[in-house]
Every structure is written in C-alpha cells, then in structure tokens.
VMD Tcl script that draws the C-alpha trace (Angstrom):
set ca {
  {-0.87 -2.13 22.66}
  {2.67 -2.16 21.34}
  {3.48 -3.03 17.75}
  {2.40 -6.58 17.03}
  {5.23 -9.02 16.15}
  {5.41 -10.19 12.55}
  {4.88 -13.85 13.51}
  {1.57 -12.95 15.15}
  {0.47 -10.93 12.13}
  {1.38 -13.87 9.89}
  {-0.89 -16.21 11.88}
  {-3.73 -13.70 11.69}
  {-3.20 -13.46 7.94}
  {-3.63 -17.25 7.65}
  {-6.85 -17.26 9.65}
  {-10.19 -17.94 7.97}
  {-12.88 -15.31 8.45}
  {-16.54 -15.86 7.62}
  {-19.04 -13.26 8.70}
  {-18.43 -12.55 12.37}
  {-16.28 -15.63 12.99}
  {-12.51 -16.15 12.86}
  {-10.84 -19.57 12.80}
  {-7.10 -19.95 13.33}
  {-5.57 -22.57 11.04}
  {-2.80 -25.12 11.39}
  {-0.78 -26.06 14.46}
  {0.38 -23.06 16.48}
  {3.02 -23.34 19.20}
  {1.40 -22.60 22.61}
  {3.37 -19.42 23.36}
  {2.60 -18.02 19.92}
  {-1.07 -19.02 20.25}
  {-1.36 -17.05 23.48}
  {0.07 -13.99 21.76}
  {-2.29 -14.40 18.79}
  {-5.28 -14.97 21.05}
  {-4.45 -11.81 23.02}
  {-4.52 -9.74 19.83}
  {-7.75 -11.35 18.60}
  {-9.44 -10.62 21.91}
  {-8.15 -7.03 21.92}
  {-9.62 -6.63 18.43}
  {-13.03 -7.73 19.71}
  {-13.04 -11.50 19.20}
  {-14.35 -13.83 21.91}
  {-13.67 -17.56 22.01}
  {-16.82 -19.61 21.44}
  {-16.15 -23.15 22.58}
  {-19.29 -24.56 20.95}
  {-18.49 -23.01 17.55}
  {-14.76 -23.72 17.86}
  {-13.80 -20.23 16.73}
  {-13.53 -16.61 17.83}
  {-16.71 -14.58 17.36}
  {-16.85 -10.82 16.81}
  {-19.76 -8.41 17.20}
  {-19.18 -7.23 13.62}
  {-17.33 -8.44 10.53}
  {-14.29 -10.47 11.63}
  {-12.44 -9.99 8.35}
  {-12.64 -6.20 8.55}
  {-11.43 -6.20 12.16}
  {-8.43 -8.40 11.39}
  {-7.57 -6.50 8.19}
  {-7.32 -3.33 10.30}
  {-4.92 -5.09 12.66}
  {-2.75 -6.52 9.86}
  {-2.44 -3.25 7.96}
  {-1.87 -0.99 10.97}
  {0.27 -3.44 12.96}
  {-1.73 -2.68 16.10}
  {-5.11 -2.84 17.81}
  {-7.43 0.08 18.42}
  {-6.09 2.03 15.45}
  {-9.20 2.15 13.34}
  {-8.90 4.53 10.41}
  {-9.47 4.67 6.69}
  {-6.82 2.42 5.20}
  {-7.47 3.39 1.63}
  {-5.85 6.59 0.44}
  {-3.85 8.87 2.72}
  {-1.50 11.71 1.91}
  {2.25 11.16 1.77}
  {4.18 13.12 4.45}
  {6.88 15.48 3.05}
  {9.85 13.48 4.36}
  {8.58 10.27 2.75}
  {7.76 12.09 -0.49}
  {11.34 13.40 -0.53}
  {12.69 9.87 -0.02}
  {10.54 8.50 -2.85}
  {11.73 11.27 -5.17}
  {15.38 10.64 -4.28}
  {15.07 6.90 -4.96}
  {13.33 7.58 -8.28}
  {16.30 9.65 -9.52}
  {14.10 11.85 -11.68}
  {15.87 13.89 -14.36}
  {14.69 16.94 -16.33}
  {12.43 16.08 -19.26}
  {11.40 12.65 -17.97}
  {7.74 11.59 -18.15}
  {6.54 10.73 -14.66}
  {3.29 9.03 -13.61}
  {1.62 9.39 -10.21}
  {-1.28 6.91 -10.42}
  {-3.09 7.71 -7.14}
  {-2.12 11.34 -6.89}
  {-4.31 12.60 -4.06}
  {-3.27 16.24 -3.63}
  {0.04 15.85 -5.47}
  {2.45 15.08 -2.64}
  {4.60 12.96 -4.98}
  {3.89 14.88 -8.18}
  {5.27 18.18 -6.89}
  {8.82 16.89 -6.15}
  {8.87 15.35 -9.65}
  {7.87 18.69 -11.17}
  {10.58 20.48 -9.18}
  {13.06 18.03 -10.71}
  {12.01 19.20 -14.18}
  {9.78 16.29 -15.16}
  {6.53 16.19 -17.13}
  {3.88 14.68 -14.86}
  {0.61 12.84 -15.41}
  {-1.35 12.72 -12.15}
  {-4.35 10.37 -11.92}
  {-6.90 10.78 -9.12}
  {-10.22 8.97 -8.75}
  {-11.85 11.27 -6.17}
  {-13.50 14.30 -7.82}
  {-12.92 16.67 -4.88}
  {-9.27 15.72 -4.52}
  {-8.90 15.92 -8.28}
  {-10.10 19.54 -8.23}
  {-7.60 20.39 -5.52}
  {-4.90 18.61 -7.51}
  {-5.63 20.77 -10.55}
  {-5.21 23.83 -8.33}
  {-1.92 22.55 -6.89}
  {-0.42 21.73 -10.29}
  {-1.64 24.75 -12.26}
  {1.29 26.52 -13.89}
  {3.43 23.38 -13.96}
  {4.20 20.95 -16.78}
  {1.50 18.57 -15.59}
  {-1.80 17.03 -16.60}
  {-4.49 15.76 -14.24}
  {-6.66 12.82 -15.25}
  {-9.74 12.15 -13.12}
  {-10.82 8.53 -12.87}
  {-9.79 4.99 -11.97}
  {-6.11 4.38 -12.71}
  {-6.61 0.62 -13.02}
  {-9.28 1.14 -15.68}
  {-7.14 3.65 -17.59}
  {-4.13 1.32 -17.46}
  {-6.12 -1.72 -18.62}
  {-7.43 0.27 -21.59}
  {-3.95 1.53 -22.48}
  {-5.12 5.14 -22.23}
  {-2.22 6.72 -20.36}
  {0.92 5.96 -22.37}
  {4.31 4.94 -20.98}
  {6.68 6.63 -18.55}
  {10.30 6.94 -17.50}
  {9.40 7.00 -13.81}
  {6.44 6.08 -11.61}
  {6.07 7.45 -8.08}
  {3.08 6.24 -6.11}
  {1.34 5.79 -2.79}
  {-1.61 3.55 -3.73}
  {-4.52 2.57 -1.46}
  {-3.73 -0.33 0.90}
  {-7.23 -1.62 1.69}
  {-7.84 -5.21 0.52}
  {-4.26 -5.28 -0.81}
  {-5.14 -2.84 -3.59}
  {-1.55 -1.57 -3.46}
  {-0.38 -4.80 -5.12}
  {-2.85 -4.38 -7.98}
  {-1.83 -0.76 -8.52}
  {1.91 -1.43 -8.48}
  {1.67 -4.33 -10.93}
  {-0.52 -2.28 -13.28}
  {1.82 0.72 -13.07}
  {4.88 -1.41 -13.83}
  {3.35 -2.27 -17.19}
  {3.24 1.45 -18.04}
  {7.03 1.91 -17.77}
  {9.44 2.41 -20.64}
  {12.50 0.12 -20.92}
  {14.95 1.37 -18.33}
  {12.11 2.81 -16.26}
  {12.03 2.92 -12.47}
  {9.02 2.67 -10.14}
  {9.10 3.72 -6.49}
  {6.03 2.95 -4.38}
  {4.90 3.29 -0.80}
  {3.27 -0.05 0.06}
  {1.81 -1.87 3.03}
  {4.43 -3.66 5.13}
  {2.19 -6.71 4.70}
  {3.96 -7.53 1.43}
  {6.85 -8.78 3.58}
  {5.03 -11.06 6.04}
  {1.59 -11.93 4.65}
  {1.25 -15.50 3.41}
  {-1.87 -15.49 1.24}
  {-1.58 -16.43 -2.42}
  {-1.78 -12.84 -3.66}
  {1.16 -11.74 -1.51}
  {3.18 -14.86 -2.33}
  {2.75 -14.27 -6.06}
  {3.66 -10.60 -5.67}
  {6.89 -11.43 -3.82}
  {7.87 -13.80 -6.62}
  {6.98 -11.14 -9.20}
  {8.97 -8.52 -7.30}
  {12.05 -10.74 -7.09}
  {12.48 -10.38 -10.87}
  {12.24 -6.59 -10.73}
  {12.87 -5.26 -7.25}
  {15.98 -3.38 -6.26}
  {14.91 -2.38 -2.77}
  {12.35 -2.90 -0.01}
  {12.91 -0.24 2.66}
  {10.90 -0.42 5.88}
  {9.52 2.87 7.18}
  {9.57 3.70 10.90}
  {6.44 3.07 12.96}
  {3.91 5.90 12.80}
  {5.54 7.41 9.70}
  {2.06 8.44 8.56}
  {0.83 9.71 11.93}
  {0.61 13.27 10.62}
  {-1.68 12.00 7.85}
  {-4.11 10.50 10.35}
  {-3.14 6.84 9.97}
  {-0.86 4.46 11.85}
  {-0.55 2.06 8.94}
  {2.71 0.07 8.73}
  {4.44 0.77 5.44}
  {7.55 0.28 3.35}
  {9.05 1.71 0.18}
  {9.56 -0.55 -2.83}
  {11.84 0.32 -5.75}
  {11.76 -1.76 -8.91}
  {12.99 -1.60 -12.49}
  {11.08 -2.28 -15.69}
  {11.46 -5.94 -16.60}
  {14.41 -6.54 -18.88}
  {16.13 -3.28 -17.94}
  {18.24 -4.43 -15.03}
}
mol new
graphics top color blue
foreach p $ca { graphics top sphere $p radius 0.5 }
foreach p [lrange $ca 0 end-1] q [lrange $ca 1 end] { graphics top cylinder $p $q radius 0.2 }
display resetview
C-alpha cells in the first residue's frame, strides 16, 4: 500500500480503541470514510455490524499505532529505538551548529550515531543509553573521545536533575506511544540559555490530534525554529519505515 494520506491518519488517530475493537468517531465525509475503512481493513480490522465497530484478531490500538507511526500498512517493526542513518545524523549535526568546547547531550544514544559527529566538532558529550548491551557498545565507540556514557533511563535522570545542563542537545528518541514528545520536553529543560535542541521525531507531531500532540504543538510554537519533514523510507537502512521529521528548537527565553 502506498503512503497513507495525512487526513486518513488523522481520522485513525481520533478513533477509540478498546481491546480488539476500533470505533471511528465524529462525522466523516463518505469518500474519506472509504479511504479510512480500506486502511483499517488492510490492518486487520473487520466491520462488525452488531457491535458497530471494527474488530481485530489482536489488540486494535497496537495495530493502528503501527499504521500511524509508519504511515503504511504491513510495515510491522519495532517502533521504539532505531539507529540514525549517517545522512540524517549529518543533517542533525549541521542544524545544531555545534562549536568546539560546547557541552552536548545525546539522551537516547544507542550506538552513538549522533554523539560521534558532535565529538568530531570538538564538543564534550554526555551520552545516555538505557539498554545495557547498547551501552557497552557505546562505551567502545566513544573510548578515546571527550565523552562520558551514562547507562539508565534518561527521563529518570532528567527528573532527578542528575545530568547537568548543556549548550546543545541532539537526539533520536523512541517513538512508541509518543515517547518522543516526553523525551524532547525533558531534554529542553536541560539546556543552558541560548541552547539549541535538534531532534528526530515522529511525523505524527504534525497531524495527530490527541491532547498530548496538541499540547506539544502549542509548546513547540514558543520554542521551535524548524520542523523539517524527512523523505519516506529515510530509515529503511535501519530496518524501519517509520515516518519522521527533524525538529529544531531554542531554549525558552533565548530567541
């Protein structure tokens, strides 16, 4: 199936999922309904006239979340953490405008795809990674550089004020269950005045209509300099077809 139009994804985002059932909400124009219904059926939902909803064999919410985040059907993959391809890492580094001596944070560092360009620019880097195996590899990748690796949950470290403040933040947080929003908002609070944050985020921040996304868009309007859409399949080499964008924002009060 081709990339799903944003208006269809928006209707799916407004749907109500409970267990294996999905209920579309509000009045939907007939042509749009047919397009939405086609996607729901392709994702495994079957209309149940008696129940007045679409019924899935498994969890309806998980099936639709896969569709919303990937922008397609039949693209099942882990939508949590995935490595940043070199060309996107280079774009993030360029937007961050990292200078020698700056303190840079990579909150979900993985194997250091964003940390390494920052180090090459002459920065001091703190890389946080929650997965023990990836953390060990990260230590190996960053050995010999001006970097420190912290193993654990970035959100917990940030809430406890355990990681200090930074001139720049470069990040590719997990997308599942809109965790990217939580990570970006937490990371913004760890920036110095005049700081800049550049993040790879789910394209859902543009079209999703739930309260979390609506609040984030309002929050971003006070800080954001740029939302740059990435081409389809930008992360194909990393084993995911997730739809993504790059967000650049400034520390509040520094614009």
